[in-house]
C-alpha positions in Angstrom: 0.2 -0.2 -0.1 2.7 2.5 1.0 4.8 2.0 -1.9 2.1 3.3 -4.6 2.0 6.8 -2.7 5.6 6.7 -1.4 4.7 7.6 2.3 6.8 5.7 4.7 5.2 4.2 8.1 6.1 3.9 11.7 4.4 1.2 14.0 2.7 1.7 17.0 1.9 -1.5 18.4 2.5 -1.2 22.3 -0.8 -2.8 23.1 -0.6 -6.0 20.9 0.1 -9.1 22.9 3.7 -9.3 23.4 3.7 -13.2 23.4 2.8 -13.1 19.6 5.5 -14.2 17.2 6.8 -11.3 15.3 6.2 -13.0 11.9 2.5 -13.4 12.5 2.2 -9.7 13.7 4.0 -8.4 10.6 2.2 -10.7 8.3 -0.3 -12.8 9.6 -3.8 -13.0 8.5 -7.0 -14.1 10.2 -10.7 -14.1 10.0 -12.7 -10.8 10.6 -9.6 -8.6 10.6 -9.6 -5.2 8.3 -7.3 -2.5 7.8 -8.8 1.1 7.8 -6.8 4.0 7.0 -8.0 7.6 8.1 -6.9 11.1 8.7 -5.8 11.5 12.5 -8.6 13.7 13.2 -10.9 11.1 12.0 -9.8 8.3 14.7 -12.4 9.3 17.4 -15.1 9.0 15.1 -13.6 5.4 13.7 -13.4 4.3 17.4 -16.6 5.3 18.0 -18.3 3.7 15.1 -16.4 0.5 15.9 -17.4 0.6 19.5 -21.2 1.1 18.7 -20.6 -2.2 16.6 -19.2 -4.1 19.2 -15.8 -4.2 17.1 -12.1 -3.9 18.6 -9.6 -1.6 17.3 -6.0 -1.8 17.4 -4.2 1.3 16.2 -1.2 -0.1 13.7 0.8 3.2 13.6 1.1 6.3 11.6 1.7 6.9 7.9 4.0 9.6 6.6 7.9 10.2 6.2 10.5 8.1 3.9 11.0 5.1 6.0 9.1 1.8 6.9 9.8 1.4 10.9 8.8 -1.2 13.1 10.8 -0.7 16.2 13.2 -3.4 17.0 12.3 -5.3 13.7 12.4 -3.3 10.6 14.1 0.3 9.9 14.3 0.5 6.0 14.5 3.3 3.7 11.3 3.4 1.4 13.1 3.0 -1.9 15.2 0.1 -0.3 11.9 -1.6 0.8 10.2 -1.1 -2.6 13.4 -2.7 -4.3 13.3 -5.8 -1.6 9.4 -6.1 -2.4 9.5 -5.9 -6.2 12.3 -8.2 -6.3 11.5 -10.9 -3.6 10.2 -13.7 -5.9 12.6 -13.0 -8.7 13.7 -16.4 -9.9 17.7 -16.8 -9.3 
């Protein structure tokens, strides 16, 4: 997602279960999970709508800058991350 528009991303997952494997946090998919992006000023309305529907919300981080950052796991320049992503499945 971030590659097309060229914004960076900084994870903010302090409230996520610390016992969960890092690879599952980074890449895991599960049923009934949705990623929602909104402007910072819309966060209260998104949280209120989710609460009204009985849906839990976990803030994943902030979009912006020129790096992809997950503290203690990933800190890459966006251009480097794009190159790694776009060539990851290239044949040897």
